[in-house]
N, C-alpha and C positions, 0 to 999 in steps of 0.2 A: 735409681731405686726401683725395684720391681714391685708392681702392685699386684696383690693377690685378689682373687674373687672370693666372696663370702656368700653363702646361701642364707637368704633371709626369708623367713615365712611370714606372710601376712594373713591374718585370720579375720573374717567378718562375723560380727554378731549384731543382733538387733535387740538391745536391752530395753528400748522404749517402743512400745507398740500401742498404736491407738485404734487398733482393729476392734470390731464389735465384740470379740471374745477374748481380746488380749493376746491372741496367738499370732503366729507367723508361719506361713507355709514352708519356710526354710528351716524351721526348728528341727534339730537333730542332724542336720546335714553338716558336712565338713567343708565349709566355704573357706578354702585356703589357696593361696598362690605363692610360689617360691620365685624369687628374683635373685639373680646373681649381681652382687654390688661390689664395686672396687673399694679399696681401702678409703679413698677420699669420700665416696658416696656413703659408705658405712659411718664414717666419722661424722659427716653432716647429718645423717639420719638420726643418730643416737647422741649427738652433741658430745662426741668423745674427744678426750685429750689424745695426742699423737701416740702415746705408748703406755704400757703398764696397765691396760684394762683387760679384764677377763671377758672376752667377747661372748662366751656362753652365758654370761649373766646379763647381756644387753637386751632390754625389753622396753617397749614404749607403746603407748595407747593414744589414739586420736578419736575424737568424737565428732560426729556430724549430725545436727539437728534440723529437722524440717519444720515448717510452720504448722503442719498438720498433726504434730505430736510424736512422729516417728523419730527414733534416735538410732543411728548406726554407730558401731564401734569397730575400728580397725586396730588390731594388736599386731606388733611386729616383734620378732625375736630372731637372733642369729641361731641357725641350725648347726649343731656339731657335725663335723664331717662324717662320722660313723652312724648317725641317726637315720634310720629309715622312717619316712613319713607315711601316714595312712593315705589311701586313695582320696583324692580331692574331688569335690563336687563343683569346682570352678570357683567363681566369685560372684555369682548370681547377678551379673550385669553391672557390678559396682567397681570394675577394674579402674575406672576413671579416678576413684578416690586414691588408689595406690599411685597412679600417674601424678596426681596433684601433690600428694605427700612427697614423692621423690623430687618433683620439680620445684615445689614452693615451701615444703615443710608443713603443709595444712591440707586436709582432705577437701576443703570447700573450693568451689570454682566450677570450671567447665564440667558438665556431666557427661560429656562425650557420647559416643554411640556404642561403646563396647558392651 
């Protein structure tokens, strides 16, 4: 059986901000990363049954809370083949969350040096 690769977009937001003014310096930026995932990795990421799932409807959100009140959200979705994505501003140094999600299914853990 041939495994295809699927483009999955991960987007970062900070819905919980404990800054003095409630703001975030990254507000308004497109913190997004696209990773190519195999069928098996995609199924594990989105808890999919082996067949009969409309991949364009696959979405999932993970939350990471810090003790200082900040909250990060990582949202993932399958990107249709013909969709052009806007220019990304990277992932603001939080790529380790994506790595943890792909490895363990959870953004918590090693904060790496990315």
